[in-house]
C-alpha positions in Angstrom: -5.5 37.0 -39.7 -4.5 40.6 -39.9 -2.4 41.3 -36.8 -1.2 39.7 -33.7 -0.9 41.2 -30.2 0.0 39.7 -26.9 -2.3 40.5 -24.0 -0.7 41.6 -20.7 -0.3 39.1 -17.8 -3.0 38.8 -15.2 -2.8 37.5 -11.6 -4.0 34.0 -12.3 -2.2 33.3 -15.6 -0.9 34.7 -18.8 -3.6 35.6 -21.3 -3.6 33.7 -24.7 -2.4 35.4 -27.8 -5.2 37.4 -29.4 -5.4 37.0 -33.2 -8.0 39.2 -34.9 -9.8 37.1 -37.5 -11.2 38.9 -40.6 -14.0 36.4 -40.9 -15.6 37.4 -37.6 -14.2 40.8 -36.6 -17.0 42.7 -38.4 -19.9 40.3 -38.1 -22.7 39.7 -35.6 -24.4 36.5 -34.6 -26.5 35.5 -37.5 -29.1 33.4 -35.5 -30.8 33.7 -32.2 -29.5 30.3 -31.2 -25.8 29.3 -31.4 -25.6 25.5 -31.8 -22.5 23.9 -30.4 -21.9 20.1 -30.8 -19.2 18.1 -29.1 -18.2 14.6 -28.0 -16.3 15.9 -25.0 -18.2 15.1 -21.8 -18.3 18.4 -20.1 -19.4 18.4 -16.4 -22.8 20.0 -15.8 -21.2 23.1 -14.2 -18.8 23.4 -17.1 -21.6 23.1 -19.7 -23.6 25.8 -17.9 -20.6 28.2 -17.9 -20.3 27.8 -21.7 -24.0 28.2 -22.3 -24.1 31.4 -20.1 -21.1 32.9 -21.9 -23.2 35.0 -24.4 -25.7 37.7 -23.8 -26.2 38.1 -27.6 -27.6 34.6 -28.4 -29.0 31.5 -26.8 -26.2 28.9 -26.6 -27.3 25.4 -27.3 -24.7 22.8 -26.3 -25.2 19.2 -27.4 -23.0 16.6 -25.9 -22.9 13.4 -28.0 -22.2 9.9 -26.8 -21.1 8.3 -30.1 -19.5 9.3 -33.5 -22.7 8.6 -35.5 -24.7 10.8 -33.2 -22.0 13.5 -33.4 -22.1 13.5 -37.2 -25.9 13.7 -37.2 -26.0 16.6 -34.8 -23.1 18.3 -36.6 -25.4 19.0 -39.5 -27.0 21.9 -37.6 -23.8 22.9 -35.8 -22.3 26.4 -36.2 -19.5 25.5 -33.7 -17.8 22.2 -32.8 -15.7 21.5 -29.8 -13.1 18.8 -30.4 -11.5 16.9 -33.3 -13.2 17.3 -36.7 -12.5 14.8 -39.5 -13.4 14.7 -43.1 -16.7 12.8 -42.6 -17.9 15.4 -40.2 -17.0 18.3 -42.5 -18.9 16.7 -45.3 -22.2 16.9 -43.4 -21.5 20.0 -41.2 -22.5 22.5 -43.9 -23.3 25.3 -41.3 -20.0 24.9 -39.5 -17.9 28.1 -39.1 -15.6 27.6 -36.1 -14.0 24.6 -34.4 -12.4 24.9 -30.9 -9.8 22.1 -30.6 -9.4 20.4 -27.3 -5.6 20.4 -27.8 -2.7 22.8 -28.1 -0.8 20.8 -30.7 -2.2 20.6 -34.2 0.0 17.9 -35.8 -2.8 15.4 -36.0 -5.2 17.8 -37.8 -7.2 16.0 -40.5 -6.0 17.1 -44.0 -9.6 18.0 -44.8 -9.7 20.4 -41.9 -6.5 21.9 -43.0 -8.0 22.8 -46.4 -11.4 23.8 -45.0 -12.3 27.5 -44.7 -13.6 26.7 -41.2 -11.8 28.7 -38.5 -9.8 26.6 -36.0 -8.8 27.7 -32.5 -6.7 25.8 -30.0 -5.5 25.8 -26.4 -2.1 27.4 -26.9 -0.8 28.7 -23.5 -3.5 27.1 -21.4 -1.2 24.2 -20.4 1.9 26.3 -20.0 1.8 26.9 -16.2 1.9 23.3 -15.3 4.4 22.4 -18.0 6.8 25.1 -17.0 6.6 24.1 -13.4 7.4 20.5 -14.4 10.3 21.6 -16.5 11.8 23.5 -13.6 11.2 20.6 -11.3 13.0 18.2 -13.7 15.9 20.6 -14.1 16.4 21.0 -10.4 16.2 17.2 -9.9 19.0 16.9 -12.4 21.2 19.8 -11.4 20.9 19.2 -7.6 21.6 15.4 -7.9 18.2 14.5 -6.5 17.2 12.0 -9.2 20.6 10.5 -9.9 22.0 10.3 -6.4 19.5 10.7 -3.6 16.2 9.2 -4.8 17.9 5.8 -5.5 19.4 6.0 -2.0 16.0 6.6 -0.5 14.1 3.9 -2.4 16.7 1.2 -2.8 19.3 1.6 0.0 17.2 3.2 2.7 20.1 5.5 3.6 21.2 9.1 3.2 24.8 9.7 2.3 26.2 12.8 0.6 27.7 12.5 -2.9 30.8 14.3 -3.9 32.3 17.3 -2.0 31.1 20.9 -1.4 33.3 21.9 -4.4 32.6 19.0 -6.8 30.2 19.2 -9.8 27.9 16.6 -8.5 25.6 19.5 -7.5 25.4 22.6 -9.8 23.4 25.8 -9.7 21.1 27.5 -12.2 21.9 31.1 -11.2 23.8 32.8 -14.1 23.4 29.9 -16.4 21.9 30.2 -19.9 18.7 28.5 -21.1 18.1 28.2 -24.8 14.5 27.7 -25.8 13.3 26.5 -29.2 9.7 27.8 -29.6 8.5 30.9 -27.8 4.8 30.0 -27.7 2.9 29.3 -24.5 5.4 26.8 -23.0 8.5 28.6 -24.1 7.4 32.0 -22.9 6.1 30.8 -19.5 9.3 28.7 -18.9 11.5 31.6 -19.9 9.7 34.0 -17.5 10.0 31.6 -14.6 13.6 30.7 -15.3 14.6 34.4 -15.6 12.6 35.8 -12.7 12.7 32.8 -10.4 16.2 31.5 -11.0 18.2 34.4 -12.4 19.0 32.6 -15.6 19.9 34.2 -18.9 17.4 33.4 -21.7 18.0 33.1 -25.4 15.5 31.7 -27.9 14.4 31.0 -31.4 10.9 31.1 -33.0 9.6 30.9 -36.5 7.2 33.8 -36.0 8.5 37.4 -35.9 7.5 37.9 -32.3 8.4 40.9 -30.1 11.2 40.1 -27.7 10.0 39.9 -24.0 12.0 41.9 -21.5 13.1 38.7 -19.8 14.7 37.3 -22.9 18.2 38.4 -23.8 18.1 37.3 -27.4 15.3 36.1 -29.7 16.1 35.0 -33.3 14.6 33.1 -36.2 15.3 29.4 -36.5 18.4 30.0 -38.6 20.2 30.9 -35.4 19.5 27.5 -33.8 22.9 25.8 -34.3 24.7 29.0 -33.2 22.7 29.0 -30.0 23.2 25.3 -29.1 26.8 25.4 -28.0 26.2 28.5 -25.8 23.5 27.2 -23.5 23.5 25.2 -20.3 19.9 24.1 -20.8 18.4 23.4 -24.2 14.6 23.2 -24.3 12.4 21.7 -27.0 9.1 23.7 -26.8 8.2 24.0 -30.5 5.2 22.7 -32.3 5.6 19.5 -34.3 5.8 20.2 -38.0 7.7 18.7 -41.0 10.4 21.4 -40.3 10.8 20.6 -36.6 10.5 16.8 -36.6 13.7 15.2 -35.2 15.4 18.6 -35.1 17.2 17.6 -31.9 19.5 15.0 -33.4 23.0 13.6 -33.1 24.5 16.8 -34.5 22.7 18.9 -32.0 23.5 16.7 -29.0 27.2 16.5 -30.0 27.3 20.3 -30.3 26.0 20.9 -26.7 28.2 21.5 -23.7 29.1 18.3 -21.8 27.7 20.0 -18.7 24.4 20.9 -20.4 20.9 19.5 -20.0 18.2 18.8 -22.5 14.4 19.3 -21.7 11.7 18.0 -24.1 8.4 19.6 -23.1 6.2 19.9 -26.2 6.3 17.0 -28.6 8.4 13.8 -28.5 9.0 13.6 -32.2 11.0 16.8 -32.1 14.0 14.7 -31.0 15.9 11.5 -32.0 15.5 9.3 -29.0 18.3 6.9 -29.9 20.7 9.8 -30.5 19.7 11.1 -27.1 20.4 7.7 -25.4 23.9 7.8 -26.9 24.4 11.4 -25.7 23.4 10.4 -22.2 25.4 7.2 -22.0 28.5 8.5 -23.6 28.6 11.8 -21.8 27.9 14.2 -24.7 25.5 16.0 -22.3 24.9 15.9 -18.5 21.3 14.8 -18.5 17.7 15.1 -19.8 14.2 15.8 -18.6 11.5 14.3 -20.8 7.8 14.8 -20.5 7.3 13.6 -24.1 8.7 10.7 -26.1 8.7 9.8 -29.8 6.6 6.7 -29.1 4.4 6.9 -26.0 4.8 5.0 -23.8 8.3 3.9 -24.7 8.6 0.1 -24.6 9.9 -1.4 -21.4 13.1 -2.6 -23.1 13.9 0.9 -24.5 17.5 1.9 -23.5 16.3 5.2 -22.1 15.4 3.3 -19.0 19.0 2.4 -18.5 20.1 6.1 -18.3 20.5 7.2 -14.7 20.8 10.9 -15.8 17.2 11.1 -17.0 14.0 12.4 -15.3 10.8 11.4 -17.1 7.0 12.0 -16.7 4.3 10.4 -18.8 3.2 13.4 -21.0 1.4 14.7 -17.9 3.2 17.9 -17.3 0.2 20.0 -18.3 -2.3 18.2 -16.0 -4.0 19.8 -13.0 -7.4 20.9 -11.8 -6.4 24.5 -12.6 -5.8 23.7 -16.2 -9.3 22.4 -16.6 -10.7 25.7 -15.3 -8.6 27.6 -17.9 -9.9 25.2 -20.6 -13.5 26.1 -19.9 -12.8 29.8 -19.3 -11.1 30.1 -22.7 -13.8 28.3 -24.6 -16.5 30.3 -22.8 -14.7 33.5 -23.6 -14.4 32.5 -27.3 -18.2 31.8 -27.4 -18.8 35.3 -26.1 -16.5 36.8 -28.6 -18.0 34.8 -31.5 -21.5 35.9 -30.7 -20.4 39.5 -30.3 -18.4 39.6 -33.5 -15.0 40.3 -32.0 -11.7 38.5 -32.5 -11.4 35.0 -31.3 -8.5 33.9 -29.1 -5.8 31.4 -30.4 -6.7 31.2 -34.0 -4.6 28.6 -35.7 -2.6 29.1 -38.9 -3.7 25.8 -40.4 -1.1 25.8 -43.1 1.8 26.3 -40.7 0.2 23.9 -38.2 0.1 26.1 -35.1 
């Protein structure tokens, strides 16, 4: 991977990061037929869109019903869509490129990590829905909707105001600071919406040397993390899960936050220590939390997180929508076109870093 550039936003959604790949940037399709194998059950219209993506080669898409059939068909595959394990790599001797069906790469098979096969993922495709969910959670917390008014509606069948016009039972986002860990798809989209939609100040950290967007006030390397934490009113976990990020949001972090601050977990549940978060919520170290992800999913019914009234949770569904499915197919079809024309693929994964 030689260089990285960020494509400009378009009307429908932000374009994925374009990573020129030296393996394909100067090559042409080597065969008249590009053979793609998958176990993902594409709808007929989706499969047709993928097969029609290239004008340089005939695209043959084989959808398998079982793992044995998948491994058999993989022997002739140049491209695979989905998860690839060691047993598949052993037989797929013609394989050059794998399009993962996920954004997170923490479950990548070790054999795939060491393989020369190029891997692309769905970074940024899920970001619109996730960022909308994050803002919805945040508003539910800051405006008292989840803690005060939804229980009234469902349990008491009444509507009574809580606090006074001057009390802190209801707070605003305007002028507050959001700190984001991980300026990939989720972090960037959330930062843009919080800045332009809610007049928030955005600060962030990222392990990559990224150009700072205009809507971000400060962007630093991960070494700035503990300096950032006490400054922010909203702390967001949007980083990929790696050995360096696992449980990075721990007791030390939660104790360093403002008592009025909120924590949002939007990428991977194992980024945070759930029991430390429970203590933070129950003992008032922080004001509340919005969680789309959890370290163990689903959390057991006796988990103390369910006893915290200052929490809003969704079931790792923040990226779901019919629109996301359209983006999934569009990105894969675009990568098929790029592959057959010998131009850079979108969303090439650094397999050693894990994202």
